[in-house]
C-alpha positions as CSV (number, residue, x, y, z in Angstrom):
1,M,0.6,-1.9,24.3
2,V,2.9,-2.8,21.4
3,A,0.3,-4.5,19.2
4,P,-1.6,-1.3,18.3
5,L,1.6,0.4,17.3
6,V,2.7,-2.6,15.2
7,H,-0.7,-2.8,13.4
8,S,-0.9,1.0,12.9
9,A,2.6,1.1,11.4
10,A,1.9,-1.8,9.1
11,L,-1.4,-0.3,7.9
12,A,0.4,3.0,7.2
13,L,3.0,1.1,5.2
14,V,0.2,-0.7,3.2
15,V,-1.5,2.6,2.5
16,G,1.8,4.0,1.2
17,G,2.4,1.0,-0.9
18,A,-1.1,1.1,-2.4
19,A,-0.6,4.8,-3.2
20,C,2.7,4.1,-4.9
21,L,1.1,1.3,-6.9
22,Y,-1.6,3.7,-8.0
23,V,0.9,6.3,-9.1
24,A,3.0,3.7,-10.9
25,S,0.1,2.6,-13.1
26,P,0.7,3.2,-16.8
27,R,-2.3,5.5,-17.4
28,Q,-1.7,7.6,-14.3
29,S,-1.1,11.3,-15.1
30,L,-0.5,12.7,-11.6
31,T,3.3,12.5,-11.9
32,R,5.6,12.6,-14.9
33,A,8.3,10.7,-13.0
34,R,9.8,7.5,-14.3
35,R,7.4,4.6,-13.8
36,W,9.8,2.3,-12.1
37,R,10.5,4.4,-9.1
38,P,6.9,4.3,-7.6
39,G,6.9,0.6,-8.3
40,L,10.1,0.1,-6.3
41,F,8.8,2.2,-3.5
42,A,5.5,0.2,-3.5
43,A,7.4,-3.0,-3.3
44,A,9.6,-1.6,-0.4
45,F,6.5,-0.4,1.5
46,L,4.7,-3.7,1.1
47,L,7.7,-5.7,2.1
48,A,8.2,-3.5,5.1
49,A,4.5,-3.9,6.1
50,W,4.9,-7.7,5.9
51,M,8.1,-7.5,8.0
52,V,6.4,-5.3,10.6
53,W,3.4,-7.7,10.8
54,R,5.8,-10.6,11.3
55,I,6.6,-9.1,14.7
56,R,3.2,-10.1,15.9
57,L,2.0,-12.8,13.4
58,A,3.3,-15.9,11.7
59,P,4.9,-15.3,8.3
60,G,2.0,-16.7,6.3
61,A,-0.6,-14.8,8.3
62,A,1.5,-11.6,7.9
63,F,1.6,-12.1,4.2
64,F,-2.2,-12.7,3.8
65,T,-2.9,-9.8,6.2
66,T,-0.8,-7.5,4.0
67,V,-2.6,-8.7,0.9
68,A,-6.0,-8.5,2.5
69,A,-5.3,-4.9,3.6
70,L,-4.0,-4.0,0.2
71,M,-7.1,-5.2,-1.8
72,P,-9.6,-2.6,-0.7
73,L,-7.1,0.1,-1.1
74,L,-6.4,-0.9,-4.7
75,I,-10.1,-0.4,-5.3
76,A,-10.4,2.8,-3.3
77,W,-7.6,4.8,-4.9
78,P,-9.0,4.9,-8.4
79,S,-12.5,5.4,-7.1
80,L,-11.4,8.4,-5.0
81,A,-9.5,9.8,-7.9
82,A,-12.5,9.5,-10.2
83,L,-14.7,11.2,-7.6
84,R,-12.2,14.0,-7.1
85,G,-11.9,14.6,-10.9
86,R,-15.6,14.9,-11.3
87,K,-16.9,18.4,-10.4
């Protein structure tokens, strides 16, 4: 019963971290905020996701699970933004 909650929370943190990484990119024009804040939030979200996954997985497996979940999101965010900008 705890496993779905742990994995859902970790995936939500990874999605938040990927969104913060996308906003922190140098050519992003969604926000005019300082660039280091979204980067710090991204690091905090991804570290939290790793820590949540460590509840159920070994440390190495939790790290690679976090990275594996992050990779498709880093591809999806710019693609979704490009599709949204095209009308």
